[in-house]
C-alpha positions as CSV (number, residue, x, y, z in Angstrom):
1,M,39.3,-44.7,6.0
2,N,36.3,-45.0,8.4
3,S,33.4,-42.7,7.1
4,R,31.3,-43.1,10.2
5,V,30.7,-39.9,12.3
6,S,30.6,-40.5,16.0
7,P,27.9,-38.9,18.2
8,F,30.7,-36.9,20.0
9,H,31.5,-35.1,16.7
10,L,27.8,-34.3,16.1
11,I,27.4,-32.7,19.5
12,W,30.5,-30.4,19.1
13,G,29.3,-29.4,15.6
14,A,25.9,-28.4,16.9
15,L,27.4,-26.2,19.7
16,A,29.7,-24.5,17.2
17,L,26.7,-23.6,15.0
18,L,24.8,-22.2,18.0
19,A,27.8,-20.0,18.9
20,V,27.8,-18.6,15.3
21,A,24.1,-18.1,15.1
22,R,23.6,-16.4,18.6
23,P,24.3,-12.8,17.4
24,V,21.7,-13.1,14.7
25,V,18.8,-14.0,17.0
26,A,19.7,-11.4,19.7
27,E,17.1,-8.9,20.8
28,P,16.7,-5.8,18.6
29,A,18.8,-2.9,19.7
30,T,16.1,-0.2,19.1
31,G,13.9,-0.9,22.1
32,L,10.9,0.4,20.1
33,S,7.5,-0.9,19.4
34,F,6.0,1.1,16.6
35,E,2.5,0.8,15.0
36,A,1.0,3.3,12.5
37,P,-1.5,3.4,9.6
38,A,-0.2,2.9,6.1
39,E,-0.4,6.6,5.2
40,C,2.1,7.5,8.0
41,V,5.8,7.0,8.0
42,G,7.4,3.7,8.8
43,E,9.5,2.7,11.9
44,S,12.8,3.5,10.3
45,E,11.6,7.1,9.5
46,F,10.3,7.5,13.0
47,V,13.7,6.4,14.4
48,S,15.4,9.0,12.2
49,A,13.0,11.7,13.5
50,V,13.8,10.8,17.1
51,E,17.5,10.8,16.5
52,S,17.3,14.2,14.7
53,R,15.9,15.5,18.0
54,G,18.8,14.1,20.1
55,G,17.3,10.7,21.1
56,H,19.4,7.6,20.4
57,F,18.0,4.1,21.0
58,A,21.4,2.5,20.9
59,E,22.5,4.5,23.9
60,A,19.6,3.5,26.1
61,Q,20.6,2.0,29.4
62,D,20.2,-1.7,30.3
63,P,17.9,-3.2,31.2
64,R,16.6,-1.5,28.1
65,P,12.9,-0.2,28.3
66,V,10.6,-0.4,25.3
67,M,9.2,2.7,23.8
68,D,5.7,1.8,22.8
69,V,4.4,4.2,20.0
70,T,1.0,3.7,18.4
71,I,-0.9,5.9,16.0
72,R,-4.6,5.6,15.1
73,K,-6.7,7.4,12.5
74,T,-9.8,9.1,14.0
75,A,-12.7,11.1,12.6
76,A,-11.0,14.4,13.6
77,G,-7.5,13.4,12.4
78,F,-4.9,11.2,14.1
79,L,-4.4,10.1,17.7
80,G,-0.9,9.1,19.0
81,R,-0.1,7.2,22.2
82,F,3.3,6.9,23.9
83,R,4.2,4.5,26.8
84,V,7.5,3.3,28.3
85,H,7.5,-0.2,29.8
86,D,9.9,-2.9,30.9
87,A,9.4,-6.3,32.4
88,A,8.1,-4.9,35.7
89,E,6.3,-1.7,35.1
90,V,4.4,0.3,32.4
91,S,4.0,4.1,32.4
92,D,0.7,5.9,31.8
93,A,-0.1,6.6,28.2
94,R,0.6,10.1,26.8
95,E,-1.9,11.1,24.1
96,I,-1.3,13.6,21.2
97,R,-3.9,14.6,18.7
98,G,-3.3,16.3,15.4
99,A,-5.0,17.0,12.1
100,T,-2.3,15.2,10.1
101,C,-0.2,12.1,10.8
102,G,3.0,14.2,10.2
103,E,2.1,16.5,13.1
104,V,1.5,13.6,15.5
105,I,4.8,11.9,14.3
106,D,6.7,15.1,15.0
107,A,5.3,15.5,18.5
108,L,5.8,11.8,19.4
109,A,9.4,12.0,18.2
110,V,10.0,14.9,20.7
111,V,8.4,12.9,23.5
112,T,10.4,9.8,22.7
113,A,13.7,11.7,22.5
114,I,13.0,13.2,25.9
115,A,12.3,9.8,27.4
116,L,15.5,8.3,25.9
117,N,17.5,11.2,27.4
118,S,16.1,10.8,30.9
119,E,18.6,9.9,33.6
120,S,17.3,6.3,33.9
121,A,14.6,4.0,32.5
122,G,13.1,3.8,36.0
123,A,12.6,7.6,36.1
124,A,10.9,7.6,32.8
125,I,8.4,4.9,33.9
126,A,7.8,6.1,37.5
127,T,7.2,9.7,36.6
128,P,3.4,10.3,36.2
129,A,2.5,11.2,32.7
130,T,0.4,14.3,32.1
131,P,-1.9,14.5,29.1
132,A,-0.1,16.1,26.2
133,P,-1.9,19.1,24.5
134,D,-3.4,18.8,21.1
135,V,-0.9,19.5,18.4
136,G,-1.2,23.2,17.3
137,T,-1.7,24.6,20.8
138,T,0.5,27.7,21.1
139,A,2.1,28.2,24.5
140,K,1.5,31.5,26.1
141,P,4.5,33.7,26.7
142,D,5.6,34.3,30.3
143,T,4.5,37.9,30.7
144,S,6.0,38.0,34.2
145,A,9.5,38.0,32.6
146,P,11.2,41.4,32.3
147,G,10.4,43.1,29.0
148,L,7.2,41.0,28.2
149,A,4.8,42.9,30.4
150,E,4.0,45.2,27.4
151,K,3.2,43.4,24.2
152,Q,4.2,44.7,20.8
153,F,1.8,44.3,17.8
154,K,3.1,44.6,14.3
155,G,1.3,43.7,11.0
156,S,-0.5,45.0,7.9
157,S,-4.1,45.1,6.6
158,S,-5.5,44.0,3.3
159,W,-8.7,44.6,1.3
160,T,-8.6,41.1,-0.1
161,G,-8.5,37.6,1.5
162,D,-5.5,36.4,3.4
163,T,-4.1,33.2,4.8
164,V,-2.0,32.6,7.9
165,Q,-0.4,29.2,8.5
166,V,-0.5,27.8,12.0
167,Q,0.5,24.3,13.2
168,S,-2.9,22.8,12.8
169,G,-3.5,24.3,9.3
170,P,-4.3,27.7,7.6
171,L,-6.4,30.5,9.0
172,R,-8.4,32.2,6.2
173,F,-9.3,35.9,6.5
174,D,-12.0,37.3,4.3
175,P,-13.6,40.8,4.3
176,K,-17.3,40.9,3.3
177,L,-18.6,44.2,2.0
178,A,-22.2,45.2,1.3
179,W,-23.6,48.3,-0.4
180,T,-27.3,49.2,-0.2
181,V,-29.4,52.0,-1.9
182,Y,-32.4,53.0,0.3
183,Y,-35.6,55.0,0.0
184,G,-37.6,55.9,3.0
185,A,-38.8,58.7,5.3
186,T,-37.6,60.6,8.3
187,L,-39.9,61.9,11.0
188,G,-39.2,64.3,13.8
189,P,-36.8,67.1,12.8
190,V,-39.8,69.3,11.8
191,P,-43.1,68.9,13.6
192,S,-45.9,67.1,11.6
193,V,-43.7,66.6,8.5
194,S,-42.4,63.5,7.0
195,V,-39.3,64.1,4.9
196,P,-38.8,61.6,2.0
197,S,-35.1,60.5,1.7
198,L,-32.7,58.6,-0.5
199,G,-29.7,56.9,1.1
200,L,-26.6,54.8,0.5
201,S,-25.1,52.7,3.2
202,F,-22.4,50.1,3.6
203,H,-21.1,47.7,6.1
204,L,-17.8,45.7,6.2
205,A,-17.3,42.5,8.2
206,D,-14.0,40.6,8.5
207,F,-14.4,36.8,8.7
208,V,-11.8,34.2,9.9
209,T,-12.1,30.6,8.9
210,T,-10.3,28.0,11.1
211,P,-8.7,24.8,9.8
212,D,-11.7,22.8,10.9
213,G,-14.1,25.0,9.0
214,H,-15.5,27.1,11.9
215,Q,-16.1,30.8,11.0
216,R,-16.1,33.9,13.2
217,I,-16.4,37.6,12.6
218,V,-13.3,39.4,13.9
219,G,-14.0,42.5,15.8
220,P,-16.9,44.9,15.3
221,I,-18.5,45.5,11.9
222,L,-17.9,48.9,10.3
223,W,-21.0,50.8,9.2
224,G,-21.5,54.0,7.2
225,R,-24.3,55.9,5.4
226,L,-25.1,59.0,3.4
227,G,-28.6,60.5,3.0
228,L,-30.4,63.4,1.4
229,S,-34.0,64.6,0.8
230,A,-35.7,62.9,-2.1
231,P,-37.9,64.9,-4.6
232,P,-40.4,66.5,-4.3
233,G,-39.1,67.2,-0.8
234,A,-41.3,68.3,2.1
235,N,-43.3,71.4,3.0
236,Y,-44.5,72.8,6.3
237,Q,-47.8,74.8,5.8
238,A,-48.6,77.7,8.2
239,P,-51.2,80.5,7.7
240,G,-49.9,82.7,4.9
241,T,-46.6,80.8,4.5
242,T,-45.0,77.7,3.1
243,T,-41.6,76.4,4.4
244,G,-39.7,74.0,2.2
245,I,-37.5,71.5,4.0
246,S,-34.5,69.7,2.7
247,T,-31.8,67.7,4.6
248,Q,-28.5,66.0,4.1
249,S,-26.9,63.6,6.5
250,M,-23.9,61.3,7.0
251,A,-22.9,58.9,9.8
252,L,-20.3,56.3,10.8
253,G,-20.8,53.6,13.3
254,V,-20.0,50.1,14.5
255,C,-22.3,47.0,14.5
256,W,-22.6,43.6,16.1
257,S,-24.4,40.6,14.4
258,P,-26.2,37.7,16.1
259,L,-26.6,36.2,12.6
260,Y,-24.6,36.9,9.5
261,D,-25.2,34.5,6.6
262,T,-23.8,35.7,3.2
263,R,-26.2,33.3,1.5
264,G,-29.2,34.1,3.8
265,L,-30.3,36.4,6.6
266,V,-28.1,39.2,8.0
267,L,-29.0,41.0,11.3
268,L,-27.1,44.0,12.5
269,G,-27.4,46.1,15.6
270,C,-25.5,49.3,15.3
271,V,-24.6,52.6,17.0
272,E,-23.8,55.5,14.8
273,S,-22.8,59.2,15.1
274,G,-22.8,61.8,12.4
275,L,-23.8,65.2,11.0
276,M,-27.1,66.5,9.7
277,L,-27.6,69.6,7.5
278,M,-31.0,71.2,7.3
279,A,-32.2,73.9,4.9
280,L,-35.4,75.9,5.4
281,E,-36.8,78.2,2.8
282,T,-40.0,80.2,3.7
283,K,-42.3,81.9,1.1
284,D,-45.5,83.8,1.5
285,S,-48.8,82.8,-0.1
286,D,-47.8,84.7,-3.4
287,G,-44.6,82.6,-3.7
288,V,-42.3,85.4,-2.6
289,K,-39.3,84.2,-0.6
290,I,-39.3,85.6,2.9
291,Q,-36.3,83.8,4.4
292,S,-33.7,81.1,3.9
293,K,-31.9,79.4,6.8
294,N,-29.3,76.6,7.1
295,G,-28.3,74.7,10.2
296,G,-25.8,72.0,11.0
297,F,-26.2,69.5,13.9
298,G,-24.5,66.6,15.4
299,T,-26.5,63.3,15.6
300,A,-26.1,60.0,17.5
301,G,-28.3,57.0,18.0
302,P,-29.0,53.3,17.5
303,L,-30.2,51.5,14.4
304,V,-31.2,48.0,13.3
305,D,-30.4,46.7,9.8
306,V,-32.0,43.6,8.3
307,E,-30.8,42.1,5.0
308,Y,-31.7,39.0,3.0
309,N,-29.2,37.8,0.5
310,L,-30.9,36.4,-2.6
311,G,-27.7,34.9,-4.0
312,S,-24.0,35.4,-4.3
313,W,-24.2,39.1,-4.8
314,L,-27.8,40.6,-4.6
315,H,-29.8,41.4,-1.4
316,L,-32.8,43.2,-0.1
317,G,-32.7,45.4,3.0
318,A,-34.6,47.4,5.6
319,K,-33.3,49.6,8.3
320,F,-34.8,51.5,11.2
321,G,-33.2,53.9,13.5
322,A,-33.4,56.9,15.9
323,N,-31.2,59.9,16.4
324,A,-30.7,62.5,19.0
325,I,-30.1,65.9,17.3
326,M,-27.8,68.3,19.0
327,G,-28.9,71.8,17.9
328,K,-31.8,73.4,16.2
329,V,-32.9,75.8,13.4
330,S,-36.1,77.9,13.1
331,A,-38.1,79.7,10.4
332,E,-39.8,83.1,10.9
333,R,-42.4,85.3,9.1
334,A,-41.5,88.7,7.7
335,D,-42.5,90.3,11.0
336,G,-40.1,88.1,12.9
337,S,-42.6,85.8,14.5
338,E,-41.6,82.1,14.6
339,I,-43.2,79.7,12.3
340,L,-41.4,76.5,13.4
341,H,-38.3,75.2,15.0
342,S,-36.6,71.9,14.6
343,R,-36.9,69.1,17.2
344,S,-34.1,67.4,19.1
345,W,-34.8,63.9,17.8
346,S,-35.7,62.0,14.7
347,V,-36.7,58.5,13.7
348,Y,-36.5,56.9,10.2
349,G,-37.3,53.8,8.3
350,D,-36.0,52.7,4.8
351,L,-36.3,49.9,2.3
352,G,-33.5,49.1,-0.2
353,V,-31.7,46.8,-2.6
354,G,-28.0,46.3,-2.8
355,L,-24.9,44.2,-3.7
356,H,-22.5,42.3,-1.5
357,F,-19.1,41.0,-2.2
């Protein structure tokens, strides 16, 4: 038997091998070019994410466009780019930024699914691409729609820290409370008399910390104080009489702060309104009581509070303020002649020490 193989047989054998091998070297069916850092998901996971959102590479029309997806790590997080291209045309790149690779992957999967579901590859390429917003941006509701013109607010408050999850990370809420004991003096309610006073004040600020570490005070700062005359009190001397003066006061207000550092300087500008009680007791030169009077007045005015935090809980403080006094009280001699009457204003200054939490 002749063992020689003719060239004719070799040619037919080679053609048969090419026919069998042709499906193996065919172009991939996905139409996807995917590139991402090692800490992100792989191409197969991205394809699954696209398909879970209704996009199927196998159903793309021929000639099949290529979905070009790239992700890069940046100093602020991750940057994703999406383009659609074929042999003739390339679309503008769409960019998506996010704090984590997972956020960018999710957004790119949505964009890719939309492109796959477009009516034609040409429409996807020819349509101008608009820059995609950063991941975490919340769309504003259409308040023009019926029923949305009036918004409803519903929530709860807490005296402790709180965390709210948003797309780009957690928002941290922390109330900061400071208490201060003051000693100072008040001028004005009684002419030519300085009334020594003790006081206790507080202020409460609510901080929010964003995912990128920025901090802001939410809303106005709540302010409050209590005050009373400090021993030995104050006396108004007139010929033949001595009038003892004592006061009590309370006020609530709101403050704004150009600088609030819980480990440094705190500056507060406040407006307060409150109540003052004044007691006058008049005696003659022999110490015999002639008269006792009490008066209650409304007060309102501005104040400035300055504190310096020495550590995580101790601070020193100083405050200065003025008040308009709505009302007056007077003291008289035994014959009814007036000795003094209170003024319609007061100013005060105090130094103190306190704790903050």
